[in-house]
C-alpha positions in Angstrom: -127.7 -89.5 -209.2 -131.4 -89.5 -210.1 -133.2 -87.1 -207.7 -136.5 -87.5 -209.6 -136.7 -91.2 -208.8 -135.8 -90.8 -205.1 -138.5 -91.9 -202.8 -139.3 -88.9 -200.4 -140.3 -91.4 -197.6 -136.9 -93.1 -197.6 -136.6 -95.3 -200.6 -139.6 -97.4 -199.8 -138.9 -97.7 -196.0 -142.0 -97.5 -193.9 -140.2 -96.5 -190.6 -137.5 -94.1 -189.4 -134.1 -95.4 -188.3 -133.4 -96.3 -184.7 -131.8 -93.2 -183.1 -129.9 -95.3 -180.6 -128.1 -97.9 -182.9 -128.0 -95.9 -186.2 -125.2 -93.6 -187.5 -126.5 -90.6 -189.6 -124.7 -88.1 -191.8 -125.7 -85.4 -194.3 -124.1 -85.4 -197.8 -124.6 -82.6 -200.3 -124.9 -82.8 -204.1 -121.1 -82.7 -204.5 -120.7 -85.7 -202.2 -119.3 -83.6 -199.3 -120.2 -84.4 -195.8 -122.1 -81.5 -194.2 -123.5 -83.2 -191.1 -122.2 -85.8 -188.7 -124.0 -87.3 -185.7 -122.7 -88.6 -182.4 -124.0 -92.1 -183.4 -121.8 -91.9 -186.5 -118.8 -91.0 -184.4 -119.5 -94.0 -182.1 -119.9 -96.3 -185.1 -116.9 -95.3 -187.2 -114.7 -93.5 -184.6 -114.2 -90.3 -186.7 -114.7 -87.0 -184.8 -116.9 -84.3 -186.3 -114.0 -82.1 -187.4 -112.3 -84.9 -189.4 -115.3 -85.7 -191.5 -117.4 -82.5 -192.1 -116.2 -80.7 -195.3 -114.6 -83.7 -196.8 -115.7 -86.2 -199.4 -118.0 -89.0 -198.2 -116.4 -91.4 -200.6 -113.4 -91.8 -198.3 -115.6 -93.4 -195.7 -116.4 -96.3 -198.1 -114.3 -99.5 -198.1 -113.0 -101.6 -201.1 -110.6 -100.9 -203.9 -113.1 -100.0 -206.7 -114.0 -96.5 -207.7 -115.1 -94.8 -204.4 -117.1 -92.1 -206.3 -119.1 -94.7 -208.1 -119.9 -96.6 -205.0 -121.1 -93.4 -203.3 -123.4 -92.6 -206.2 -124.8 -96.1 -205.9 -125.4 -95.7 -202.2 -127.1 -92.3 -202.7 -129.3 -93.7 -205.5 -130.4 -96.6 -203.3 -128.8 -99.2 -205.5 -126.5 -100.6 -202.8 -127.2 -103.3 -200.3 -124.9 -104.1 -197.4 -121.9 -101.7 -197.7 -118.4 -101.8 -196.3 -117.5 -98.8 -194.3 -114.0 -97.7 -193.3 -113.4 -97.3 -189.5 -110.9 -94.7 -188.2 -108.7 -97.5 -187.0 -108.3 -98.8 -190.5 -110.5 -101.9 -190.3 -113.6 -102.4 -192.4 -117.1 -103.1 -191.2 -120.3 -104.1 -192.9 -123.5 -102.0 -192.4 -126.9 -101.5 -193.9 -126.8 -98.1 -195.6 -129.9 -96.1 -196.7 -130.1 -92.7 -198.2 -133.0 -90.3 -197.8 -133.2 -87.4 -200.3 -134.2 -83.9 -199.2 -133.4 -80.2 -199.8 -131.3 -77.9 -197.8 -132.3 -74.3 -196.8 -131.4 -72.9 -200.2 -133.3 -75.6 -202.1 -130.2 -77.6 -203.1 -130.3 -81.4 -203.1 -128.8 -83.3 -200.1 -129.1 -86.7 -198.6 -129.6 -88.1 -195.1 -127.4 -91.2 -195.0 -128.2 -93.8 -192.3 -125.9 -96.7 -191.5 -127.2 -99.5 -189.2 -125.0 -102.4 -188.0 -126.4 -105.8 -188.9 -128.6 -107.3 -186.3 -127.7 -110.6 -184.5 -130.1 -113.4 -185.4 -132.7 -113.6 -182.6 -133.7 -117.1 -181.4 -137.5 -117.5 -181.4 -138.7 -119.0 -178.1 -140.0 -122.5 -178.2 -143.8 -122.9 -177.6 -144.8 -122.5 -174.0 -141.2 -121.7 -172.9 -142.3 -118.3 -171.4 -145.1 -120.1 -169.5 -142.6 -122.6 -168.1 -140.3 -119.9 -166.9 -143.1 -118.0 -165.2 -144.3 -121.3 -163.6 -140.8 -122.0 -162.3 -140.4 -118.5 -160.9 -143.7 -118.7 -159.0 -143.1 -122.2 -157.7 -139.6 -121.4 -156.5 -140.4 -117.9 -155.0 -139.1 -117.5 -151.5 -141.9 -115.1 -150.7 -145.1 -116.6 -149.3 -147.5 -116.3 -152.3 -150.9 -117.9 -152.7 -153.5 -117.9 -155.4 -157.2 -118.3 -154.4 -160.3 -118.7 -156.5 -163.7 -117.1 -156.1 -164.7 -119.7 -153.5 -161.6 -118.7 -151.5 -159.9 -122.1 -152.1 -156.2 -122.3 -152.7 -155.1 -122.9 -156.3 -151.4 -122.4 -156.0 -148.7 -121.8 -153.4 -145.1 -120.8 -153.7 -142.1 -122.4 -152.1 -142.1 -119.6 -149.5 -145.7 -120.3 -148.6 -145.0 -124.0 -148.2 -142.1 -123.3 -146.0 -144.0 -120.9 -143.7 -147.1 -123.0 -143.5 -145.3 -126.4 -143.1 -147.4 -127.9 -146.0 -146.6 -129.0 -149.5 -148.3 -127.2 -152.3 -150.4 -130.4 -153.0 -151.6 -130.3 -149.4 -152.7 -126.6 -149.7 -154.6 -126.9 -153.0 -158.4 -126.9 -152.5 -158.2 -125.8 -148.9 -159.5 -122.6 -147.5 -157.6 -120.2 -145.3 -159.6 -121.4 -142.3 -158.2 -124.9 -142.9 -154.6 -123.7 -142.7 -154.2 -120.6 -140.5 -155.2 -119.9 -136.9 -158.8 -118.4 -136.5 -157.8 -114.8 -135.7 -155.5 -114.7 -138.8 -157.7 -116.5 -141.3 -160.7 -114.4 -140.5 -158.8 -111.2 -141.3 -157.3 -112.7 -144.5 -160.6 -114.1 -145.8 -162.5 -110.9 -145.2 -159.8 -109.0 -147.1 -160.1 -111.5 -150.1 -163.9 -111.1 -150.2 -163.6 -107.3 -150.4 -161.0 -107.6 -153.2 -163.4 -109.8 -155.2 -166.2 -107.3 -154.6 -164.4 -104.1 -155.2 -161.5 -105.1 -157.5 -159.2 -103.0 -155.5 -156.1 -104.3 -153.8 -155.9 -104.3 -150.0 -153.1 -104.3 -147.4 -153.2 -105.1 -143.7 -151.2 -106.6 -141.0 -151.8 -109.8 -139.0 -150.0 -111.3 -136.0 -149.7 -114.9 -134.8 -148.1 -118.2 -135.5 -148.5 -119.6 -139.1 -148.3 -123.1 -137.8 -148.1 -125.0 -134.6 -144.7 -124.7 -132.9 -143.7 -121.6 -134.8 -142.9 -118.3 -133.1 -145.2 -115.4 -133.0 -144.6 -113.2 -136.0 -146.0 -110.1 -137.7 -147.0 -110.2 -141.3 -147.8 -107.5 -143.8 -150.4 -109.1 -146.1 -151.2 -107.8 -149.6 -154.3 -109.1 -151.5 -154.3 -108.2 -155.2 -156.9 -109.1 -157.9 -156.0 -111.2 -160.9 -158.2 -110.4 -163.9 -159.2 -112.3 -167.1 -159.0 -110.7 -170.6 -162.4 -109.2 -170.1 -161.3 -107.3 -166.9 -163.2 -109.4 -164.4 -161.6 -110.5 -161.2 -161.1 -114.2 -161.6 -158.6 -115.0 -158.8 -156.8 -113.2 -156.0 -153.2 -113.2 -155.1 -152.1 -113.2 -151.4 -148.5 -112.2 -150.6 -147.3 -112.2 -146.9 -144.1 -110.4 -145.9 -142.5 -111.1 -142.5 -142.2 -107.7 -140.8 -141.5 -109.0 -137.4 -138.2 -107.3 -137.0 -139.5 -104.0 -138.3 -142.5 -104.3 -135.9 -140.2 -105.1 -132.9 -137.9 -102.2 -133.8 -140.9 -99.8 -134.0 -142.2 -101.2 -130.6 -138.8 -100.6 -129.1 -138.7 -97.0 -130.3 -142.2 -96.4 -128.9 -141.3 -98.0 -125.6 -138.2 -95.9 -125.3 -140.2 -92.8 -126.2 -142.7 -93.7 -123.4 -139.9 -94.2 -121.0 -138.6 -90.7 -121.8 -142.1 -89.2 -121.5 -143.4 -91.1 -118.4 -140.4 -91.9 -116.2 -139.2 -89.1 -114.0 -142.4 -87.0 -113.9 -141.7 -86.4 -110.2 -138.6 -86.0 -108.1 -139.5 -88.9 -105.8 -137.2 -91.9 -105.9 -140.0 -94.5 -105.3 -142.3 -93.0 -107.8 -139.7 -92.8 -110.4 -138.7 -96.5 -110.0 -142.4 -97.4 -110.1 -142.9 -95.5 -113.4 -140.1 -97.6 -114.9 -141.8 -100.8 -113.8 -145.2 -99.7 -115.1 -143.8 -98.9 -118.6 -141.8 -102.1 -119.0 -144.2 -104.8 -117.7 -146.6 -106.2 -120.4 -144.5 -104.8 -123.2 -141.1 -106.3 -122.4 -141.4 -108.5 -119.3 -144.1 -110.3 -117.4 -142.6 -109.3 -114.0 -140.1 -106.7 -113.0 -138.6 -105.6 -109.7 -136.5 -102.5 -109.1 -134.2 -102.6 -106.0 -132.1 -99.6 -105.0 -129.3 -99.2 -102.5 -130.7 -98.2 -99.1 -128.7 -95.0 -98.8 -130.3 -93.7 -101.9 -133.5 -93.0 -100.1 -131.7 -90.7 -97.6 -130.1 -88.8 -100.4 -126.5 -90.0 -99.6 -124.0 -91.2 -102.2 -124.8 -94.9 -102.7 -121.9 -97.3 -102.1 -122.4 -101.0 -102.5 -120.3 -103.3 -100.4 -117.4 -104.9 -102.1 -118.0 -108.4 -100.7 -120.8 -110.3 -99.0 -124.5 -110.1 -99.4 -126.1 -106.9 -100.7 -128.9 -105.1 -98.9 -131.3 -103.5 -101.3 -134.6 -101.8 -100.7 -137.5 -102.7 -103.0 -138.4 -99.5 -104.7 -140.9 -100.8 -107.2 -142.4 -104.0 -108.7 -145.0 -104.8 -111.3 -146.5 -107.9 -112.8 -149.0 -108.9 -115.5 -150.8 -110.9 -112.8 -153.0 -109.1 -110.2 -151.4 -108.5 -106.9 -147.8 -109.2 -108.1 -147.7 -112.7 -106.6 -144.2 -113.4 -107.9 -142.6 -111.1 -105.4 -141.0 -112.3 -102.2 -140.8 -108.7 -100.6 -143.0 -105.7 -100.7 -142.1 -102.1 -101.8 -140.2 -100.3 -99.1 -138.8 -103.5 -97.5 -135.1 -104.4 -97.4 -134.0 -107.6 -99.1 -130.7 -109.3 -99.0 -129.2 -110.9 -102.2 -126.5 -113.6 -101.8 -123.1 -112.7 -102.9 -123.2 -115.3 -105.7 -126.5 -114.2 -107.1 -126.7 -112.4 -110.4 -128.1 -109.2 -108.9 -125.2 -109.0 -106.4 -122.7 -109.6 -109.2 -124.5 -107.0 -111.3 -124.1 -104.4 -108.6 -120.4 -105.2 -108.1 -119.5 -105.2 -111.8 -122.0 -102.8 -113.3 -122.7 -105.4 -116.1 -126.0 -106.7 -117.1 -126.7 -110.4 -117.8 -129.2 -112.7 -119.6 -130.2 -116.0 -118.1 -132.3 -119.0 -118.6 -134.0 -120.7 -115.6 -131.7 -123.7 -116.0 -128.5 -121.6 -116.0 -125.9 -122.5 -113.4 -126.0 -118.9 -112.0 -129.8 -119.1 -111.5 -129.5 -122.6 -110.0 -127.0 -121.5 -107.4 -129.1 -118.5 -106.6 -132.1 -120.8 -106.0 -130.1 -123.0 -103.7 -129.1 -120.0 -101.6 -132.6 -118.5 -101.7 -135.2 -121.3 -101.4 -138.2 -118.9 -101.3 -137.3 -117.4 -104.7 -136.7 -120.9 -106.0 -140.2 -121.8 -105.1 -141.6 -118.8 -107.0 -139.5 -119.7 -110.1 -141.1 -123.2 -110.1 -144.6 -122.1 -109.2 -144.8 -119.5 -112.0 -142.7 -121.2 -114.6 -140.1 -118.5 -114.9 -137.9 -119.4 -117.9 -136.1 -116.3 -118.9 -134.4 -113.6 -116.7 -132.6 -110.4 -117.3 -130.6 -108.6 -114.6 -129.8 -104.9 -115.5 -127.9 -102.3 -113.4 -129.3 -98.8 -112.9 -126.2 -96.6 -113.5 -126.0 -92.9 -113.8 -123.0 -90.6 -113.8 -120.7 -93.5 -113.1 -122.6 -94.5 -110.0 -124.5 -97.8 -109.6 -127.8 -97.0 -107.9 -129.5 -100.4 -107.9 -130.6 -103.3 -110.1 -133.7 -104.3 -112.1 -134.7 -107.9 -112.6 -137.0 -108.7 -115.6 -138.7 -112.0 -115.9 -140.8 -113.8 -118.4 -143.2 -116.6 -117.5 -146.3 -116.0 -119.5 -144.7 -115.3 -122.8 -143.2 -118.4 -124.4 -140.4 -116.5 -126.2 -137.3 -116.1 -124.2 -135.4 -112.8 -123.9 -132.7 -112.3 -126.6 -129.8 -110.0 -127.0 -132.0 -107.3 -128.5 -134.2 -107.4 -125.5 -131.2 -107.1 -123.2 -130.0 -104.0 -125.2 -133.5 -102.5 -124.9 -133.7 -103.2 -121.1 -130.2 -101.6 -120.7 -131.4 -98.5 -122.5 -134.6 -98.3 -120.4 -132.6 -98.8 -117.2 -130.1 -96.1 -118.2 -132.8 -93.5 -118.8 -134.6 -94.5 -115.6 -131.4 -94.3 -113.7 -130.8 -90.7 -114.7 -134.3 -89.9 -113.4 -133.7 -91.8 -110.2 -130.4 -90.0 -109.7 -132.0 -86.7 -110.3 -134.5 -87.6 -107.6 -131.7 -88.7 -105.3 -129.8 -85.5 -105.8 -132.9 -83.4 -105.3 -133.6 -85.4 -102.1 -130.1 -84.8 -100.9 -130.2 -81.1 -101.6 -133.6 -80.7 -100.1 -132.6 -82.6 -97.0 -129.5 -80.5 -96.7 -131.4 -77.3 -97.2 -134.1 -78.4 -94.8 -131.5 -79.2 -92.1 -129.9 -75.8 -92.7 -133.2 -74.1 -92.7 -134.3 -75.7 -89.4 -130.9 -75.1 -87.8 -131.2 -71.4 -88.6 -134.8 -71.1 -87.3 -135.5 -70.8 -83.6 -135.0 -74.2 -82.0 -137.2 -73.2 -79.0 -138.8 -69.9 -78.2 -137.2 -67.7 -75.6 -138.8 -67.2 -72.2 -140.7 -63.9 -72.1 -144.0 -62.8 -70.5 -145.3 -60.2 -73.0 -147.1 -62.7 -75.3 -148.2 -66.3 -75.6 -146.8 -67.6 -78.9 -147.6 -70.5 -81.4 -146.0 -70.9 -84.8 -145.8 -73.1 -87.8 -143.1 -73.5 -90.5 -143.9 -75.6 -93.6 -141.1 -76.0 -96.2 -142.0 -75.9 -99.9 -142.6 -79.2 -101.7 -141.9 -78.1 -105.2 -138.9 -78.8 -107.5 -137.7 -75.3 -106.9 -136.6 -76.3 -103.4 -136.9 -74.7 -100.0 -137.4 -71.0 -99.7 -136.0 -68.4 -97.3 -138.9 -67.8 -94.9 -138.2 -67.3 -91.3 -139.7 -66.0 -88.0 -138.4 -65.0 -84.6 -139.4 -64.0 -81.1 -136.9 -61.6 -79.5 -137.2 -60.4 -75.9 -136.5 -56.7 -75.5 -135.8 -54.4 -72.6 -138.7 -53.1 -70.5 -140.6 -56.5 -70.7 -141.2 -55.8 -74.4 -141.0 -58.4 -77.2 -140.2 -58.2 -80.9 -142.1 -60.4 -83.4 -140.4 -60.9 -86.7 -141.3 -62.7 -90.0 -139.3 -62.5 -93.2 -138.9 -64.0 -96.6 -135.9 -64.2 -98.9 -136.8 -64.2 -102.6 -135.6 -67.5 -104.2 -135.2 -71.1 -103.3 -132.5 -73.6 -102.4 -129.4 -73.5 -100.2 -128.6 -70.0 -101.2 -131.9 -68.7 -100.0 -131.6 -70.6 -96.8 -128.1 -69.4 -96.1 -129.2 -65.8 -96.7 -132.1 -66.2 -94.4 -129.8 -67.3 -91.6 -127.6 -64.2 -92.1 -130.6 -61.9 -92.1 -132.1 -63.5 -88.9 -128.8 -63.1 -87.1 -128.6 -59.5 -88.2 -132.1 -58.8 -87.0 -131.3 -60.3 -83.6 -128.2 -58.2 -83.3 -130.0 -55.0 -84.3 -132.8 -55.8 -81.9 -130.4 -56.1 -79.0 -129.4 -52.4 -79.7 -133.1 -51.6 -79.2 -133.5 -49.8 -82.5 -137.0 -48.6 -83.5 -138.6 -50.8 -86.2 -138.1 -48.3 -89.0 -134.4 -47.7 -88.2 -133.8 -51.5 -87.9 -135.1 -52.0 -91.4 -132.9 -49.3 -92.7 -129.8 -51.0 -91.3 -131.1 -54.3 -92.6 -131.5 -52.8 -96.1 -127.9 -51.6 -96.0 -126.7 -55.0 -95.0 -128.4 -56.7 -98.0 -126.9 -54.1 -100.3 -123.4 -54.9 -99.0 -124.1 -58.7 -99.3 -125.1 -58.3 -102.9 -122.0 -56.3 -103.7 -119.9 -59.1 -102.1 -121.6 -61.8 -104.1 -121.4 -60.0 -107.4 -117.6 -59.7 -107.0 -116.9 -63.1 -105.4 -119.4 -65.6 -106.9 -118.1 -68.0 -109.5 -120.4 -67.8 -112.6 -120.0 -71.6 -113.1 -121.8 -72.2 -109.9 -125.0 -70.8 -111.5 -126.4 -69.5 -108.2 -126.4 -65.8 -109.0 -129.8 -64.4 -107.9 -131.0 -60.9 -107.0 -130.7 -60.7 -103.3 -134.1 -59.3 -102.2 -136.0 -60.0 -99.0 -139.2 -58.9 -97.2 -139.5 -58.4 -93.5 -142.1 -57.3 -90.9 -140.7 -56.1 -87.5 -143.3 -55.6 -84.7 -142.6 -54.6 -81.1 -145.2 -55.0 -78.4 -145.0 -53.3 -74.9 -147.1 -55.1 -72.3 -146.9 -52.1 -70.0 -148.6 -49.6 -72.4 -150.3 -52.3 -74.5 -149.0 -50.6 -77.6 -147.6 -52.1 -80.8 -145.1 -50.5 -83.1 -144.5 -52.1 -86.5 -142.7 -51.4 -89.8 -142.6 -53.5 -93.0 -140.4 -53.9 -96.0 -142.4 -55.3 -98.8 -144.2 -57.7 -96.5 -147.9 -58.4 -96.0 -149.4 -56.4 -93.1 -150.1 -58.2 -89.7 -153.6 -59.1 -88.7 -155.1 -58.2 -85.3 -157.9 -60.3 -83.8 -159.5 -58.5 -80.8 -161.0 -60.5 -77.9 -164.5 -60.1 -79.3 -163.4 -62.1 -82.4 -163.1 -59.3 -85.0 -160.1 -59.5 -87.3 -158.6 -56.6 -89.2 -155.3 -56.0 -91.0 -153.2 -53.2 -89.7 -153.1 -50.2 -92.1 -149.3 -50.5 -92.4 -147.3 -48.2 -94.6 -145.3 -50.9 -96.2 -141.9 -49.8 -97.6 -140.0 -51.4 -100.5 -138.5 -54.9 -100.1 -135.0 -55.1 -98.5 -132.3 -54.7 -101.1 -134.3 -52.4 -103.4 -133.5 -49.2 -101.6 -134.4 -45.6 -102.5 -137.4 -45.2 -100.1 -137.6 -44.7 -96.3 -139.5 -47.0 -94.0 -142.3 -45.7 -91.8 -143.5 -47.2 -88.5 -147.2 -47.4 -87.4 -148.2 -47.4 -83.7 -151.5 -48.6 -82.2 -153.0 -49.9 -79.0 -154.3 -53.4 -78.6 -156.6 -54.8 -75.9 -155.3 -57.5 -73.5 -155.8 -60.9 -75.0 -155.7 -59.8 -78.7 -154.0 -62.0 -81.3 -151.2 -60.6 -83.4 -150.9 -62.7 -86.6 -147.7 -62.5 -88.7 -147.2 -64.6 -91.8 -145.4 -64.9 -95.1 -147.1 -64.6 -98.5 -147.0 -68.4 -98.9 -149.9 -68.6 -96.5 -152.2 -66.3 -98.4 -150.9 -66.3 -102.0 -151.7 -69.7 -103.4 -152.1 -70.7 -107.1 -155.9 -70.6 -106.8 -155.9 -67.1 -105.3 -154.0 -63.9 -105.6 -152.6 -62.2 -102.4 -155.7 -60.0 -102.0 -158.2 -62.9 -102.1 -155.9 -65.0 -99.9 -155.8 -62.3 -97.2 -159.6 -62.0 -97.3 -159.8 -65.8 -96.7 -157.2 -65.5 -93.9 -159.3 -62.8 -92.2 -162.5 -64.9 -92.4 -160.7 -67.9 -90.9 -159.2 -65.8 -88.1 -162.7 -64.8 -87.0 -163.6 -68.4 -86.3 -163.0 -69.2 -82.6 -160.5 -71.9 -81.7 -159.6 -73.6 -78.5 -155.9 -72.6 -78.5 -153.3 -70.8 -80.6 -152.0 -74.2 -81.8 -155.5 -75.1 -83.0 -155.7 -71.7 -84.8 -152.4 -72.4 -86.5 -153.5 -75.9 -87.6 -156.8 -74.6 -88.9 -155.1 -71.9 -91.0 -152.6 -74.4 -92.5 -155.2 -77.0 -93.3 -157.8 -74.7 -94.8 -155.7 -72.2 -96.6 -152.8 -74.3 -98.1 -152.9 -77.0 -100.8 -151.6 -80.5 -100.0 -148.2 -79.7 -101.5 -147.4 -76.0 -101.0 -145.3 -74.5 -103.7 -143.7 -71.9 -101.4 -142.5 -71.9 -97.8 -144.9 -70.8 -95.1 -144.0 -69.1 -91.8 -146.9 -68.4 -89.4 -146.5 -66.7 -86.0 -149.5 -66.0 -83.7 -149.1 -64.2 -80.4 -151.7 -63.5 -77.8 -151.0 -60.3 -75.9 -150.6 -60.1 -72.2 -150.7 -56.9 -70.2 -148.9 -55.9 -66.9 -151.2 -54.4 -64.3 -150.5 -51.1 -62.6 -149.6 -53.0 -59.5 -146.7 -54.7 -61.4 -145.1 -51.4 -62.3 -143.6 -48.7 -60.0 -142.6 -45.3 -61.4 -140.9 -42.4 -59.5 -139.6 -39.0 -60.6 -136.3 -38.2 -58.9 -134.7 -34.9 -58.3 -131.2 -34.3 -59.9 -129.6 -34.4 -56.4 -127.2 -37.0 -55.0 -129.3 -37.2 -51.9 -132.1 -38.7 -54.0 -130.1 -41.9 -54.3 -130.9 -42.9 -50.7 -134.6 -42.1 -51.2 -134.6 -44.2 -54.4 -133.2 -47.2 -52.5 -135.8 -46.8 -49.8 -138.7 -46.7 -52.4 -137.3 -49.8 -54.1 -137.0 -51.7 -50.8 -140.6 -50.9 -49.8 -142.0 -51.9 -53.2 -140.1 -55.2 -53.3 -141.4 -55.9 -49.9 -145.0 -55.4 -51.2 -144.3 -57.7 -54.0 -142.8 -60.3 -51.7 -139.3 -60.1 -53.3 -137.3 -59.7 -50.1 -134.6 -62.0 -51.5 -133.5 -59.6 -54.1 -133.8 -56.3 -52.1 -130.0 -56.1 -51.6 -129.2 -56.7 -55.2 -131.9 -54.3 -56.4 -130.8 -51.6 -54.1 -127.2 -51.9 -55.3 -128.2 -51.8 -59.0 -130.6 -48.9 -58.5 -128.1 -47.0 -56.5 -125.5 -47.3 -59.3 -127.9 -46.5 -62.1 -129.5 -43.4 -60.3 -126.1 -42.1 -59.3 -124.8 -42.4 -62.9 -127.9 -40.6 -64.2 -127.7 -37.8 -61.7 -123.9 -37.3 -62.2 -123.7 -37.6 -66.0 -127.2 -37.3 -67.3 -129.7 -34.5 -67.8 -132.9 -34.0 -65.7 -135.6 -35.1 -65.3 -134.5 -38.5 -63.9 -137.1 -41.3 -63.7 -136.9 -44.6 -61.9 -139.2 -47.5 -63.0 -139.5 -51.0 -61.5 -141.3 -53.7 -63.5 -142.2 -57.1 -62.0 -142.4 -59.6 -64.8 -140.6 -63.0 -65.2 -137.6 -60.9 -64.0 -137.3 -57.7 -62.0 -136.5 -54.9 -64.4 -134.9 -51.7 -63.1 -134.9 -48.7 -65.5 -133.4 -45.3 -64.9 -134.2 -42.6 -67.6 -132.9 -39.1 -68.2 -132.9 -36.6 -71.0 -129.4 -37.1 -72.1 -128.6 -39.1 -75.2 -125.1 -39.9 -74.1 -124.9 -43.6 -73.4 -122.6 -44.9 -70.6 -119.8 -47.4 -71.3 -118.4 -50.0 -69.0 -114.7 -49.7 -68.5 -112.0 -51.3 -66.3 -111.2 -49.0 -63.3 -107.5 -48.5 -62.4 -106.1 -48.9 -58.9 -106.6 -45.3 -57.8 -109.6 -44.3 -59.9 -112.5 -42.9 -57.9 -115.2 -44.0 -60.4 -115.7 -46.4 -63.2 -116.9 -49.4 -61.1 -120.6 -48.8 -61.1 -121.6 -50.4 -64.4 -119.1 -53.2 -63.7 -121.1 -54.0 -60.5 -124.4 -53.7 -62.4 -123.1 -56.3 -64.9 -122.0 -58.6 -62.2 -125.3 -58.6 -60.2 -127.8 -58.3 -63.1 -128.6 -61.1 -65.6 -128.8 -58.6 -68.5 -128.3 -54.8 -68.8 -128.2 -52.3 -71.6 -129.1 -48.9 -72.9 -132.2 -48.0 -74.9 -132.4 -44.7 -76.7 -135.8 -43.0 -76.9 -137.3 -39.7 -78.1 -135.9 -37.1 -75.7 -133.3 -39.2 -73.9 -132.2 -42.7 -72.9 -132.9 -45.4 -70.4 -130.4 -47.6 -68.7 -131.9 -50.9 -67.7 -131.0 -54.1 -65.8 -132.8 -57.4 -65.2 -132.5 -59.2 -61.9 -133.6 -62.8 -61.7 -136.4 -63.6 -59.2 -138.1 -66.7 -57.9 -141.6 -66.2 -59.2 -144.1 -67.6 -56.7 -147.2 -66.5 -58.6 -149.6 -69.2 -59.7 
């Protein structure tokens, strides 16, 4: 092999072999293969390990001397060469050898074998142009070519189909001669900008491409077509129908708006109206939402199985002002015939899609002539009837109508309406459940509050109770007026922390406990101690008995203010547990808050309660309230109490007028917390209405006591009760002298009842018992209980008082 004559560039070749189709191998000076490519393995089938290190001559085909043929190939003296495939067959290939040196300077060859190329048919003149022309003319996409004067040069088959014109009819015409004005203006302006800037533009248009076609949405692309010099010679306009994508996007936006806007309140009517507001104009031209009548009272809705259905119109909306399509107004009850689509929808829970000429709509119109007239007058042509169902309960029905849009509802519209109705139904059901719970809690709350104030003569009372109007529900505010012994009266206000049925039930338990403890005549501070213990026990019971799945576990905490007024001494005694202090308005109009030592809230424990005592003039106002009156969102409790004090200093005609003024000026339109307000005007008993005598600890004093009582009752004009009073006083005085400790005091009070009190220094309270046949005593208290309306024992500092009330006919004006 002649290395000196080898061409270093590849035996005269002016290009390197194709790496994809060529097979390459490296052969050293001895004719041994030292390199083998993957292309060679693909061409001849030999793997690397079967070739490298062996003679290259074995790869050549034919029966002549293999070594000679290899030398001819390496010297470049061979043309097409037969090569031996691994499978035994022979194949012809173009073989070229490229001389080079290895890393040690020894001669080697890069041998390249290329399969022979298949003869390529040269295209006939203008064949490419003809294929391009056919592709453009037959394109299903609407494609148009316009010149610099914005006149059509070409139009594809897709453009002809959409525009309803043959290509010959489109040529030479401008967009304004083909498309509706609002579409052609947008397209022509886009084409002008492309001619000016040379940059493609994309925009969307909406409308009908020809008369009689449906409204559609198009994504229009305008691209420049340049000549060889780079100038924009023509523009190409391509329009893609994106109606379905646009409608899908509109549906998603509509559903998102339903989720965001429907159910903003817990009011049934408002929630239904929000659904109508969202759907009209975007899905329907008119919509009515009718709900079962019981829904508005919070009860479980139950449509009748047969017969006409009574529904209350909850909401309606129209694209026309005043909603003239409706036959009823919101809030009115309407009756749907049994055969009508809304009635069937309620009974089956299935939605339906109708045309105005459907048999179902026709029979409905026959049974309801007024609606039939509305259908004719407004040209209603498409109707959907969709149930409002939530948690397996049918709440009502929505009727959607089209009369302004020419397109009728389709199945996709029905699916969208069902989704809207389903989401709105959940919001309506939430409002229904809230209404039911609030109604139940309000009924419970009102049943636990005083139904009417008890008769007593110590104070004149007016009160207000306003339930919260927030989503949290009713609170646990309460008030009470409790007559006590000795013509006294207890005024109470309290507030259970929390909202809902649990707070209302706890309020009722606490109010009952306060009345029970008040009957024992405990001082205010001791009463709060017992009440605090009660709440501690209640919390322990709830922690051990409450089911966690009910999710009503709350910290049982309450506040309370207990005030006792004595009309004889005109003194007040009050104690508070975490409650705002009472206000006192003197007859001269000056208002001040009592400097009350307020203890911790009930249920917190750990600190004692302290009572404060003060004297009030006759005719003063005692104002007790819960924090909802003073602590509003715009003000903290301190600022709210200052506003309350200023309003109390304004004169009013009556206690009711004062209550109304405070509620109207201090509270927002929808208070977020319950409010209990109790105002009492103090009265005082004159000295002439009270008789007091000190009695010696001598049984003979009983007769003198009866004589004193008889004379005083005669002075008061109460002769009718002299006998009863003498009997009661005789028994009480005898009991005090026999079992009590001196000194003994007798007091008569003439109020709405005659009150007889006997006091001594002993703290031992008497007990009524049943006397046996031969017992000498034990019948005194039994007689007192028989002749008196009420009787009891009141403990006081340094002793006790046994009292009894005797009913009198009050002839005072």
